[in-house]
Kinemage of the C-alpha trace (Angstrom):
@kinemage 1
@onewidth
@group {chain A} dominant
@subgroup {mainchain}
@vectorlist {calphas} color= white
{ca unk a 1} P 3.966 -9.959 -11.527
{ca unk a 2} L 3.783 -7.180 -8.883
{ca unk a 3} L 6.646 -6.782 -6.411
{ca unk a 4} L 6.505 -5.667 -2.778
{ca unk a 5} L 8.688 -2.985 -1.180
{ca unk a 6} L 11.631 -5.389 -0.953
{ca unk a 7} L 11.421 -6.226 -4.644
{ca unk a 8} L 9.983 -9.695 -4.058
{ca unk a 9} L 7.571 -10.835 -6.749
{ca unk a 10} L 4.235 -11.867 -5.248
{ca unk a 11} L 1.764 -13.900 -7.298
{ca unk a 12} L -1.488 -12.366 -6.139
{ca unk a 13} L -4.933 -13.966 -6.338
{ca unk a 14} L -7.385 -12.339 -8.707
{ca unk a 15} L -9.471 -11.003 -5.835
{ca unk a 16} L -8.063 -11.436 -2.299
{ca unk a 17} L -10.894 -11.690 0.226
{ca unk a 18} L -9.037 -12.949 3.300
{ca unk a 19} L -6.114 -10.768 4.432
{ca unk a 20} L -4.106 -11.301 7.617
{ca unk a 21} L -2.242 -8.213 8.829
{ca unk a 22} L 0.839 -8.492 11.043
{ca unk a 23} L 1.280 -4.708 11.341
{ca unk a 24} L -0.984 -2.381 13.374
{ca unk a 25} L -0.706 0.539 10.974
{ca unk a 26} L -1.476 -1.674 7.960
{ca unk a 27} L -4.432 -3.184 9.807
{ca unk a 28} L -5.816 0.316 10.263
{ca unk a 29} L -5.175 1.116 6.593
{ca unk a 30} L -7.023 -1.958 5.339
{ca unk a 31} L -9.859 -1.593 7.871
{ca unk a 32} L -10.392 2.028 6.901
{ca unk a 33} L -10.635 0.997 3.252
{ca unk a 34} L -12.646 -2.253 3.556
{ca unk a 35} L -12.553 -4.015 6.912
{ca unk a 36} L -14.488 -6.938 5.488
{ca unk a 37} L -11.322 -8.410 3.941
{ca unk a 38} L -9.474 -8.706 7.277
{ca unk a 39} L -9.325 -12.324 8.450
{ca unk a 40} L -6.699 -11.954 11.180
{ca unk a 41} L -4.721 -9.269 13.031
{ca unk a 42} L -2.198 -9.045 15.866
{ca unk a 43} L -2.745 -8.371 19.549
{ca unk a 44} L -1.331 -4.874 18.977
{ca unk a 45} L -3.758 -3.895 16.230
{ca unk a 46} L -5.711 -1.392 18.326
{ca unk a 47} L -7.210 0.761 15.548
{ca unk a 48} L -10.009 0.930 14.718
{ca unk a 49} L -11.074 0.277 18.298
{ca unk a 50} L -14.210 -1.631 17.327
{ca unk a 51} L -12.442 -4.088 15.023
{ca unk a 52} L -13.605 -7.644 15.761
{ca unk a 53} L -11.182 -9.981 13.980
{ca unk a 54} L -9.380 -13.145 15.207
{ca unk a 55} L -5.948 -12.573 16.754
{ca unk a 56} L -2.852 -14.346 15.449
{ca unk a 57} L -0.530 -13.265 18.278
{ca unk a 58} L 2.038 -10.488 18.412
{ca unk a 59} L 3.601 -8.477 15.615
{ca unk a 60} L 7.142 -9.586 16.382
{ca unk a 61} L 6.200 -13.147 17.289
{ca unk a 62} L 2.955 -14.119 15.548
{ca unk a 63} L 1.569 -17.619 15.935
{ca unk a 64} L 2.168 -18.930 12.426
{ca unk a 65} L -0.248 -21.823 12.944
{ca unk a 66} L -2.990 -19.301 13.723
{ca unk a 67} L -2.043 -17.296 10.655
{ca unk a 68} L -2.354 -20.371 8.461
{ca unk a 69} L -5.609 -21.355 10.160
{ca unk a 70} L -7.249 -18.180 8.842
{ca unk a 71} L -6.728 -19.476 5.275
{ca unk a 72} L -5.371 -16.113 4.089
{ca unk a 73} L -5.268 -15.136 0.458
{ca unk a 74} L -2.537 -12.711 1.493
{ca unk a 75} L -0.516 -11.792 4.584
{ca unk a 76} L 0.751 -8.218 4.887
{ca unk a 77} L 3.905 -7.565 6.900
{ca unk a 78} L 6.659 -5.000 7.431
{ca unk a 79} L 10.406 -5.467 6.998
{ca unk a 80} L 11.180 -3.897 10.371
{ca unk a 81} L 8.284 -5.018 12.555
{ca unk a 82} L 8.168 -8.632 11.402
{ca unk a 83} L 10.945 -11.210 11.374
{ca unk a 84} L 12.307 -12.398 8.042
{ca unk a 85} L 12.257 -16.012 9.245
{ca unk a 86} L 8.497 -15.800 9.845
{ca unk a 87} L 7.901 -14.316 6.394
{ca unk a 88} L 10.012 -17.050 4.810
{ca unk a 89} L 8.258 -19.807 6.758
{ca unk a 90} L 4.838 -18.578 5.669
{ca unk a 91} L 6.029 -18.545 2.074
{ca unk a 92} L 7.381 -22.085 2.451
{ca unk a 93} L 3.854 -23.080 3.451
{ca unk a 94} L 2.560 -21.619 0.208
{ca unk a 95} L 1.109 -18.505 1.829
{ca unk a 96} L 1.527 -15.263 -0.093
{ca unk a 97} L 3.204 -12.471 1.902
{ca unk a 98} L 3.472 -8.804 0.904
{ca unk a 99} L 6.177 -6.876 2.791
{ca unk a 100} L 6.216 -3.089 3.167
{ca unk a 101} L 9.365 -1.118 4.015
{ca unk a 102} L 8.931 2.676 3.780
{ca unk a 103} L 11.503 4.817 5.596
{ca unk a 104} L 10.173 8.240 4.558
{ca unk a 105} L 6.780 9.900 4.306
{ca unk a 106} L 7.059 10.110 0.541
{ca unk a 107} L 7.778 6.380 0.333
{ca unk a 108} L 4.917 5.595 2.718
{ca unk a 109} L 2.260 7.023 0.436
{ca unk a 110} L 3.413 4.928 -2.511
{ca unk a 111} L 3.908 1.860 -0.323
{ca unk a 112} L 0.366 2.115 1.055
{ca unk a 113} L -1.138 2.453 -2.411
{ca unk a 114} L 0.711 -0.657 -3.640
{ca unk a 115} L -0.211 -2.633 -0.524
{ca unk a 116} L -3.901 -1.760 -0.875
{ca unk a 117} L -3.828 -2.735 -4.544
{ca unk a 118} L -2.223 -6.067 -3.575
{ca unk a 119} L -5.155 -6.620 -1.201
{ca unk a 120} L -7.555 -6.031 -4.077
{ca unk a 121} L -8.626 -2.668 -2.652
{ca unk a 122} L -8.802 0.888 -3.972
{ca unk a 123} L -5.158 2.123 -4.116
{ca unk a 124} L -6.321 5.728 -3.670
{ca unk a 125} L -8.995 5.735 -0.950
{ca unk a 126} L -10.213 9.037 0.435
{ca unk a 127} L -8.201 8.781 3.637
{ca unk a 128} L -4.933 8.328 1.713
{ca unk a 129} L -5.612 11.365 -0.445
{ca unk a 130} L -6.413 13.375 2.694
{ca unk a 131} L -3.111 12.288 4.224
{ca unk a 132} L -1.202 13.305 1.094
{ca unk a 133} L -2.773 16.747 1.192
{ca unk a 134} L -2.065 17.154 4.906
{ca unk a 135} L 1.659 16.709 4.318
{ca unk a 136} L 1.975 18.159 0.812
{ca unk a 137} L 3.517 21.460 1.879
{ca unk a 138} L 6.189 19.805 4.045
{ca unk a 139} L 8.268 18.375 1.184
{ca unk a 140} L 10.103 21.621 0.474
{ca unk a 141} L 13.671 20.575 1.317
{ca unk a 142} L 14.116 23.385 3.808
{ca unk a 143} L 16.686 22.952 6.566
{ca unk a 144} L 15.343 21.910 10.000
{ca unk a 145} L 15.214 24.680 12.576
{ca unk a 146} L 15.592 22.523 15.700
{ca unk a 147} L 17.397 19.349 16.746
{ca unk a 148} L 16.086 16.481 18.831
{ca unk a 149} L 17.024 13.286 20.643
{ca unk a 150} L 14.280 10.668 20.322
{ca unk a 151} L 14.524 7.799 22.841
{ca unk a 152} L 12.451 4.761 21.953
{ca unk a 153} L 13.524 2.489 24.842
{ca unk a 154} L 15.288 2.572 28.184
{ca unk a 155} L 17.191 -0.036 30.216
{ca unk a 156} L 19.148 0.105 27.975
{ca unk a 157} L 18.555 3.451 26.326
{ca unk a 158} L 17.969 3.293 22.593
{ca unk a 159} L 17.209 6.195 20.280
{ca unk a 160} L 16.064 6.816 16.737
{ca unk a 161} L 19.112 6.526 14.521
{ca unk a 162} L 19.714 6.593 10.789
{ca unk a 163} L 17.059 6.216 8.114
{ca unk a 164} L 13.891 5.800 10.183
{ca unk a 165} L 10.339 6.712 9.240
{ca unk a 166} L 9.869 8.594 12.534
{ca unk a 167} L 13.041 10.572 11.885
{ca unk a 168} L 11.735 11.654 8.496
{ca unk a 169} L 8.379 12.680 9.980
{ca unk a 170} L 10.237 14.947 12.394
{ca unk a 171} L 12.345 16.350 9.560
{ca unk a 172} L 9.176 17.288 7.699
{ca unk a 173} L 8.184 19.218 10.821
{ca unk a 174} L 11.482 21.124 10.878
{ca unk a 175} L 13.234 18.999 13.517
{ca unk a 176} L 16.492 17.144 12.834
{ca unk a 177} L 17.304 13.901 14.616
{ca unk a 178} L 20.810 14.320 16.062
{ca unk a 179} L 21.469 10.585 15.689
{ca unk a 180} L 20.543 10.430 12.016
{ca unk a 181} L 24.248 10.075 11.216
{ca unk a 182} L 24.508 6.877 13.226
{ca unk a 183} L 25.396 3.615 11.500
{ca unk a 184} L 22.430 1.965 13.233
{ca unk a 185} L 18.711 2.550 13.004
{ca unk a 186} L 18.233 2.267 16.762
{ca unk a 187} L 21.607 2.720 18.458
{ca unk a 188} L 22.167 2.047 22.130
{ca unk a 189} L 23.501 5.149 23.931
{ca unk a 190} L 24.757 6.082 27.380
{ca unk a 191} L 25.698 9.761 27.090
{ca unk a 192} L 23.168 11.681 25.017
{ca unk a 193} L 24.233 14.166 22.364
{ca unk a 194} L 23.170 17.789 22.967
{ca unk a 195} L 19.920 18.798 21.267
{ca unk a 196} L 17.280 21.504 21.464
{ca unk a 197} L 14.589 19.028 22.397
{ca unk a 198} L 14.015 15.558 23.843
{ca unk a 199} L 11.066 13.867 22.139
{ca unk a 200} L 9.470 11.135 24.276
{ca unk a 201} L 6.888 8.970 22.450
{ca unk a 202} L 4.397 6.711 24.211
{ca unk a 203} L 5.444 3.667 22.162
{ca unk a 204} L 7.207 1.309 21.801
{ca unk a 205} L 8.291 2.303 25.325
{ca unk a 206} L 5.566 4.194 27.147
{ca unk a 207} L 7.408 7.328 28.232
{ca unk a 208} L 5.533 9.865 30.354
{ca unk a 209} L 6.024 12.620 32.928
{ca unk a 210} L 6.990 10.035 35.581
{ca unk a 211} L 9.203 7.902 33.366
{ca unk a 212} L 11.736 9.510 31.061
{ca unk a 213} L 12.343 13.193 31.791
{ca unk a 214} L 14.319 12.304 34.925
{ca unk a 215} L 17.180 11.325 32.608
{ca unk a 216} L 17.229 14.749 30.938
{ca unk a 217} L 17.374 17.390 33.686
{ca unk a 218} L 17.293 20.944 32.392
{ca unk a 219} L 16.320 19.919 28.857
{ca unk a 220} L 13.124 20.779 27.020
{ca unk a 221} L 10.950 17.677 26.762
{ca unk a 222} L 7.964 16.993 24.484
{ca unk a 223} L 5.636 14.017 24.917
{ca unk a 224} L 4.250 12.788 21.609
{ca unk a 225} L 1.898 10.156 20.245
{ca unk a 226} L 3.877 7.190 18.963
{ca unk a 227} L 1.009 6.258 16.679
{ca unk a 228} L 1.268 9.597 14.912
{ca unk a 229} L 5.076 9.619 14.828
{ca unk a 230} L 5.691 6.016 13.734
{ca unk a 231} L 2.559 4.648 12.057
{ca unk a 232} L 1.928 5.039 8.337
{ca unk a 233} L -1.731 4.756 7.479
{ca unk a 234} L -4.931 6.689 8.222
{ca unk a 235} L -3.278 8.283 11.268
{ca unk a 236} L -1.228 10.390 8.834
{ca unk a 237} L -4.335 12.470 8.134
{ca unk a 238} L -4.130 14.150 11.526
{ca unk a 239} L -0.515 13.338 12.448
{ca unk a 240} L 0.877 16.672 11.317
{ca unk a 241} L -1.550 18.732 13.388
{ca unk a 242} L -1.222 16.437 16.414
{ca unk a 243} L 2.578 16.422 16.402
{ca unk a 244} L 2.895 20.138 15.751
{ca unk a 245} L 0.768 20.792 18.847
{ca unk a 246} L 2.757 18.350 20.947
{ca unk a 247} L 6.120 19.659 19.755
{ca unk a 248} L 5.415 23.361 20.026
{ca unk a 249} L 7.589 25.254 22.494
């Protein structure tokens, strides 16, 4: 029996045809491969823009009754974006749930292939192979050349900490997260550590020129696409080029 990223065995149907996605990046991955299998998505599943599928609520707080109402063969979720209690409740109702949990680019490629296979789809679609090639030369183990602070929320301030997917994406681009040594994945901070660069993404908090840089006077600031920094899916095809442009000095 196949197991998801958390090692949970999932008894899959022979040919899943109704998939509910609780993760925007996974929605995009499935839609890019075969959107016809999607039976439900969240309010935050914005890609592809023309996707017309029933909503089941938010990623963090989906409406479980709406999920069940879609009669899914499989629900796909993420260990960080979705609450364990919701996953467990769906399973108690007899609904199969596949949970992804990549924390690095290398893990993401394997995780996506397994998730697509669980959905009864091609585990090596063209977009995934393109994404692999786009990042192939970055896995060289070379030391980062710059350091960065990466706020992801304010009031209170929270930053990327230890073992995050976004932190690994930056590392592949030669930028070290100064809070990677933290005990927490998203620590709350008051006094920021010195760094060469402040990276301000537009999600989950929508930082911009009028909201964010005021807290970092005299520091170099880069505004980046949160979808390309944090999502793992078809966006990885262009993420390297997009982020390199946005992060260049």
